[in-house]
N, C-alpha and C positions, 0 to 999 in steps of 0.2 A: 844331666844336670846336677850340680851339688844339691844334697839334700839340706834344708833348711828351713826352720818352722816359718810358716806365713806370717807368725804374730811377730816375727821379727822385724819385718819390712813393710806389709801392708800397712799398719797403722802409722807408722812415720811417713810414708809416702803420701799417704793421704791426708795428714797434716800439712806435708810440705807443700802441696796442690792449692791449699788452701791460704796460706798464709800471704803470699805475693798477690793474690787476686784482692786480699783485702786492702793490703797496704796500697796498690794501685786505686781501688775504687772508694774505698772510705778512707782511711787515713790521709790520703792526700787532700780529700775536700775539707776535712777538719783542719788540717794542718795548715792549707792557704786560707782559710776563713779565720784562723788563730794570727795569721801573719799580715792580715789585712788585705786581701784579695778580693774584690768585689764579686755579689754573687752572680753576675753576667758574665764574667771573666772565669772563675771556677768552674762554673756550670758548662759553659761552652768547651771549655780545654780538657776539663776531665771527662765530659762526657765522649770527647774523641778516643780517650784511652777503652773505649769498649771496642774499637774497630779490629784490635786481634781477632780478639774473638768471633767476629762478625765474618771476617775471612779464613777462619782457621781452616776450615775443610778445604781451602784451595791449596795449602801448601803441606797437607799431611801426607802425600805422597813422597816428600822430600826426605821425610823422618823414615820411611821406608826404605828409601834407595841407598842413604848414605849412614853407615856405621850401625850398631846396633841399640836398640831401645835403652838396655842399660846404660850404655855411653853417652845417650842423649841425655837421660835424667841426670846422671853426677854432672856432666858439664854445663847443663841449665840451670843445676842448683848451684854450681860456683859462679856462674854468670848473674843470677838472682842475688846473690851474697854481694858480688861486687857491685851491682847496680844500689842495692841497699845503703852500703856502705858510702857510694859517691854521692847519695841524696844526702847522708849525714855530713859531708864535708863542702858538698854546695851550696847549702843553706845559708853559710856565712857569706856568700859571695854578693855583690852588689846589684848583679842581674839574675838572682838566685831563681825567679819565677820561671824565666826561659830554660835555664840548665836543669832544673828539677824536672819540668814537663818533659824534656827530651829524655831524661834516664828514666822517667815513668814509661815512656813509650817502649824505651829499651826492656824494661822490667816488664810490660805488658805482653809484647812479643814472645820474650823469653817462658812467662808463665802460660801463655797460650799454646805453646810449642811445648813445653813440658807436660800440659793435661794431655797430648796427643799421644807423647810418649809412654806416660804413666799409664793412659786407660789401656794402649796396646800391651803394655808390660803385664797388667795384671792378668789378661789373657794366657800369656805365655807363661807366668809363674804358677799361676793357680789353673792347669790345664783341664781340669774337669768341671762342667757345671755346676756339680755339687759343691766343690770348694768355692767356686765363685759366687755361689748362692748363700754360702754359709759365712762369706765375708762382706757381703754388700751392706750389712747395717754397720759394721765395722766401718767401711769407708765413709760411710754418711756421718757418722759418729764423731771422726776424728776430723773430718774436712768442717764440721759445725762447731768443734773445739777450738780449731784455727780462727774462725769468725769470730766466737766468743773471746778468744784469747788476744786477737787483733782490735776489734770494734770495742771490745770492754776492757781488757787489762792494759793493753797498749795506750789507749788513750786517755784511760784514767792515770796510767803513769805519766804521760806528757802533762796533764793537768796537775797532778801534785808536785813535778818537778819545774813547771811554769811557777807555781804559788812559792816554791822555795826559791828560786834563782831569780824569780821577775823578769825572766826572759824567755820567750816561747822558741825562739831561734835554738837557743841551748837546750832547751826541754826536748825539742823534736830533732836536734841531733844526736841527743844521748839515745831516744827511742829508736832511731834508725840503725845506730852504730850497734845497739844490743840486737835488732834484729836481723843484721847482717852477720853478727858473730855467732848467732843461732844457726843461721843458714850455712855458714861455714862447716858448722860442726856435723849438721845435718848431709852435708855432701860428702865429708870423709866418712862418717858413719854408711851411708849406702854403699859407697866405693868398698867398703869392707863387707857387708853383710848382704847387699842383692846377690840373689840366686844367679847363676848363668844357665838360662834355659837353652838346650842344645839348638830349641827352633828361634831362637833371638837372633837373627843374622840380616844383614843388607841384602836389598833385592836390587839387581842390577836394572838400571833403565833399559826400557825396549820400547819397542813399537805396540805391543801387545799391552804394556801397562798403561800405556797414556790412553790405546783405545777404549780400555776397561775404564780410566779414568774419565773420559768425556763422555762414556755410555751411562755411567752411575750418574751423572748430571742429568744427562737427556731424561733417563728414567724416572727420576725425580720430578721434573716438570710436567712429565706425562702422566703423574698420578691422578685420578678423578677427582673433580672440585679442587684442583689445584688452587685456584683463585681465591677460593672460599677458606681453604686451608692456609693460604698465606696472608689474606686478610686476619683471620683468626690470630695467627703467630704475631703479627705485628702490632696489632691493635688490642690485644686482650689487657695489656699492661699500659696502654696509653695515658692512663691518669695516673697510675703508680709511678711510671717513669720519670714524670714530672714531680711528683710530690716527694718520691725518696730522696730526689736529687737537692731539693730544698728542706728537707726535713732537718738535717744537721745545722746549716746556716740559721734556720728558724729558731731552732733549739738555743744556739749560742748566742745569736745577735741580742744587745740590750734592749730593754724593755721600751724604751722611746723611740727605738727603730721598727718596733712591731713585733719582736722576737720575746722568747721567754728569759732569756739573760742566765740561761745556766752555765757554770763555770765548766771547764773541759774535763775535770775528772767526774763532776756529777753526770755532764752528757755520757761518758763512758759507762759509768753504773747504769743509769737509766735507759739508755738507749743501745748501747753496745752490749749490756750484759742481760737485764730483765728482758729487753727488746728482742734480743736475738733468742734468748730460750723461748719466750713466747711463739716467736716464728717456728722455731723446731718444735715445740709442742703441736702446733697449728699443723705443722706438714703431716705429723704422725697421725694426728685424728683425722686429716683429710683422706689418709691413706686407709685407716680402717672404714671410713664411711665408704670409699670407692670399693673396697674388698666386699664389703656387706650388700650395697645396693647396686654396684656396676656405674660407670662411668656417665652413661645415658640418663639415668633416674637422678644421678646426684649433680651432675652440672649446673643446672639453674640455683639450687639452694648454693651452691660454693661459689659462683660467680654472685650473688646477692653477699653472701658471708665475706668475700675477698672486697668488694668495692664499696659497702654500703659504711663500714667502720672508717673510710677514709673522712667522714663527715667528723670525727674526732679531732683533725688537724683545723676545721672552722672553728669547732668550739674553743680550741686553746689558743687560737690566733685573735678570737674575739674577746674571751673572758681573762686570757692572760692569768690564768692562775700561778700561785708562787710556792702551793704546799706541793712538794716533791714527791709525796706519794700519791697526792691525783693525778699527777703528770705521768708517774710510771704506771699507774692502772689505767690510762688513756691508750699511751704508746703500747702497752702490752696486748690491749684489747685491738689495737689496728693492726699490729704485728701479728696475731695471732689470726685474725681473719685473711691476711696476706698470705701466711703460711698454709692454711687451709685450703684457700682457694688455688694456690699455686700449684698444688697436688694435682688438681685436675687437668692444669695447663701441661704440667711433664708428663702425664699419662697419655695425653692426646696426641703430645710429640711422638710417643711410642707407638700409637696406633698408626699415626702418620708414617712411620719409618718402618714398620711391620711388612715384611715380603724379603724379595732380593734385595742385596746392598743394603741391609738393615744398619749396620755399623756406621757407614757413609751417610746415609739419608739421615740419621739421628743427628750426626756432627752438622748435616745442614740445616735442620730444624734449629738447633740451638744457635746455629749463626743467624736466622733469620729472627730468633727470640731476643737475642743481643742488638741487632739492628733496631729492634722495636723499643730497646730501652735507650739506644745511643741518641736517635734521631729528636725525639722528644725532650731528652734530658739538655742536648746543647741549648735548646731555645727557652728552658725553664727559668734561666737566672733572669734572662732579659724580661720574660714575661713577669716575674716576679718583682721586678725592678719599675716597672711600668704601672703595676696593680697594687702593689703591696701585698704584705702574707695574707691578710683575711679574705680580700677578694681572689688571689691567686689559687687560695684552697678551693674555694668556690668553683673556679675554673677547673682545677684539677679534677673536683668530683662529677662535673659536667664532661669532662673527659673521659671518663668511665664509658658512658653511654654506648660508643661503639663496639665496647667488649659484650654488652648485652644483645646488640644487634648481631656480631657474629656469632654467638651463642645460640642464637635462634636459627641460623644458618646450617652450621656444621652437622653432618650426619655421622652418626656413632651407633655402632651394632647393640643391640639390645642387651647381649650378656659379656660386653666387653669390660673389663676390669674385675669381673667377680672371680 
């Protein structure tokens, strides 16, 4: 393998994993809201975009069988760049909603497959556990930087361009064109700098490979208390899945429709920058608490701290404050709680995956995690239109109760996480 500093490629690969995910999951929602798509339609169709992450474990062997992970990374970044450019071009079409959804689907599958290749490549490019451990924080930091740059910077830019041009279509076309250009640059850069590990090669399809694949799935569903585990994975974020899908529409909708009437640029600042920053801090704080007290002792406080701040949205939908500082504080509190409690969820998946087939079983856990976001998110827009924002957020808070019920049922070793 050609020796190359991991600093030359680990940060940029982590950043490139985050950008398409943010484009598919957040930018699409804000863009469709700006372009007049109803809450029911944007929630239903954008929630479907979770599906590639749900079924990602099913096609991970394909990445193993065909080509190197390095080649997959470069080609998928090229494909993501082309998809981003296609969104910019098709926004001007009369039937833009249908065409952009098709492109976002392509981007979602590309992004999920890129995650498979990238996660595998990290283990090949950083062959020792010491190297992998040293760059865990770097990977997380640059992935979160992509989230802030996307949800904050790109949304803010779209808002400013809309104010200048008067056309949200033009504004979002420019944003996606710039993001596409960035991805083409990343693709070219990674073609030049990614190392070529000797262990990075394709594995020919064989009966043994498929038997191992089937065996891995069987072993997952044979784990002790698997029904409780699946219930926890699917229901822990039942309320959050609905709330998060409607957060952007609520913040952007005019006040006469029950929203807060924020401009797109203010939304990018308040929710995409301050909110994501609080989310990151909450995750860090959650990790510190678990390492100090262990997951078993920390779980109940973390479940409460994650879900009780959802009441912030009930307050916002009732009082409809106009003060941007107050709104920012409220959203920061809610996002900090979400990040704090989500740390427990992530570590629980590590516990479930522990043992034989650890990597594959963790991927399956993330698939069920994504399914737990997709299904409630699909219905959230319709529910909101039936109830209005105030009663919808009350319903979302009620929907957190199954998380408490499942937390009471899971079994966690006393010292796990310490």
